[in-house]
C-alpha positions, 0 to 999 in steps of 0.5 A: 516543537515547530511553528505549526505545532505551536499554532495548533496549541495556541489555537486550542488555548484560543478556543478555550479562551472564547468559551470562557466568558470571564476569562475572555473578558479579562483578556480583552480588558488587558489586551485591548482586542475585541471579538472582531479582532480575535475573529480576524486575527485567529491565525495570526502568529502574533495574536496567538503568541499574545493568547499564550502570553496571557495564559502564561502570565497567570499560572492557575488560569494556565493550569485550568486551561491545560486541564480542560484542553488536555494539554501538558502543562509545559506545552503552552510555554514550548509553543510560545517559544516556537512562535517568533522564536520566543520573542515578544512582539506587539500584537494588539 
Protein backbone atom coordinates (compact mmCIF):
# COMPACT_ATOMS: atom_id res chain seq x y z
CA UNK A 1 0.00 0.00 0.00
CA UNK A 2 1.37 3.41 -0.89
CA UNK A 3 0.98 6.58 1.15
CA UNK A 4 -1.81 7.96 -1.05
CA UNK A 5 -3.90 4.80 -0.60
CA UNK A 6 -3.19 4.93 3.14
CA UNK A 7 -4.41 8.54 3.30
CA UNK A 8 -7.67 7.56 1.60
CA UNK A 9 -8.29 4.83 4.19
CA UNK A 10 -7.38 7.20 7.02
CA UNK A 11 -9.76 9.83 5.63
CA UNK A 12 -12.53 7.23 5.60
CA UNK A 13 -11.77 6.54 9.27
CA UNK A 14 -11.80 10.28 9.98
CA UNK A 15 -15.18 10.71 8.24
CA UNK A 16 -16.57 7.86 10.35
CA UNK A 17 -15.09 9.44 13.46
CA UNK A 18 -16.72 12.83 12.97
CA UNK A 19 -20.08 11.20 12.20
CA UNK A 20 -20.09 9.28 15.50
CA UNK A 21 -20.54 11.83 18.28
CA UNK A 22 -19.57 9.57 21.20
CA UNK A 23 -16.54 8.19 19.37
CA UNK A 24 -15.46 11.68 18.34
CA UNK A 25 -15.73 12.90 21.93
CA UNK A 26 -13.62 9.98 23.15
CA UNK A 27 -11.01 10.71 20.47
CA UNK A 28 -10.87 14.39 21.45
CA UNK A 29 -10.66 13.54 25.16
CA UNK A 30 -7.81 11.09 24.60
CA UNK A 31 -5.88 13.08 22.01
CA UNK A 32 -6.42 16.63 23.17
CA UNK A 33 -7.42 17.79 19.69
CA UNK A 34 -10.53 19.85 19.12
CA UNK A 35 -12.86 20.17 16.14
CA UNK A 36 -10.86 23.06 14.68
CA UNK A 37 -7.67 20.94 14.84
CA UNK A 38 -9.45 18.19 12.93
CA UNK A 39 -10.65 20.59 10.23
CA UNK A 40 -7.29 22.32 9.87
CA UNK A 41 -5.22 19.13 9.86
CA UNK A 42 -7.52 16.70 8.04
CA UNK A 43 -4.92 16.18 5.31
CA UNK A 44 -1.94 16.03 7.68
CA UNK A 45 -0.40 12.53 7.59
CA UNK A 46 0.45 12.80 11.30
CA UNK A 47 -3.16 13.56 12.22
CA UNK A 48 -4.40 10.77 9.96
CA UNK A 49 -1.95 8.37 11.59
CA UNK A 50 -3.32 9.43 14.96
CA UNK A 51 -6.87 8.68 13.84
CA UNK A 52 -5.79 5.23 12.71
CA UNK A 53 -3.91 4.66 15.98
CA UNK A 54 -7.09 5.56 17.86
CA UNK A 55 -9.08 2.87 16.06
CA UNK A 56 -6.28 0.32 16.16
CA UNK A 57 -6.12 0.73 19.93
CA UNK A 58 -9.61 -0.69 20.52
CA UNK A 59 -10.61 -3.65 18.36
CA UNK A 60 -14.41 -3.53 18.83
CA UNK A 61 -14.44 0.09 17.70
CA UNK A 62 -12.07 -0.72 14.83
CA UNK A 63 -14.32 -3.52 13.61
CA UNK A 64 -17.43 -1.32 13.84
CA UNK A 65 -15.70 1.41 11.82
CA UNK A 66 -14.57 -1.10 9.20
CA UNK A 67 -18.04 -2.62 8.92
CA UNK A 68 -19.69 0.78 8.56
CA UNK A 69 -17.19 2.12 6.02
CA UNK A 70 -16.83 -1.13 4.08
CA UNK A 71 -13.10 -1.39 4.80
CA UNK A 72 -11.43 -4.75 5.22
CA UNK A 73 -10.52 -5.29 8.87
CA UNK A 74 -6.80 -5.33 8.05
CA UNK A 75 -6.88 -2.14 5.93
CA UNK A 76 -6.41 0.38 8.79
CA UNK A 77 -3.32 -1.45 10.09
CA UNK A 78 -1.87 -1.63 6.59
CA UNK A 79 -2.62 2.06 6.07
CA UNK A 80 -1.01 2.93 9.39
CA UNK A 81 2.10 1.02 8.38
CA UNK A 82 2.27 3.02 5.14
CA UNK A 83 1.96 6.38 6.90
CA UNK A 84 5.37 7.40 8.25
CA UNK A 85 6.64 3.90 7.61
CA UNK A 86 4.65 2.71 10.59
CA UNK A 87 6.58 4.89 13.01
CA UNK A 88 4.53 6.70 15.63
CA UNK A 89 5.06 10.43 15.58
CA UNK A 90 3.63 13.06 17.86
CA UNK A 91 0.43 14.33 16.24
CA UNK A 92 -1.37 16.30 18.91
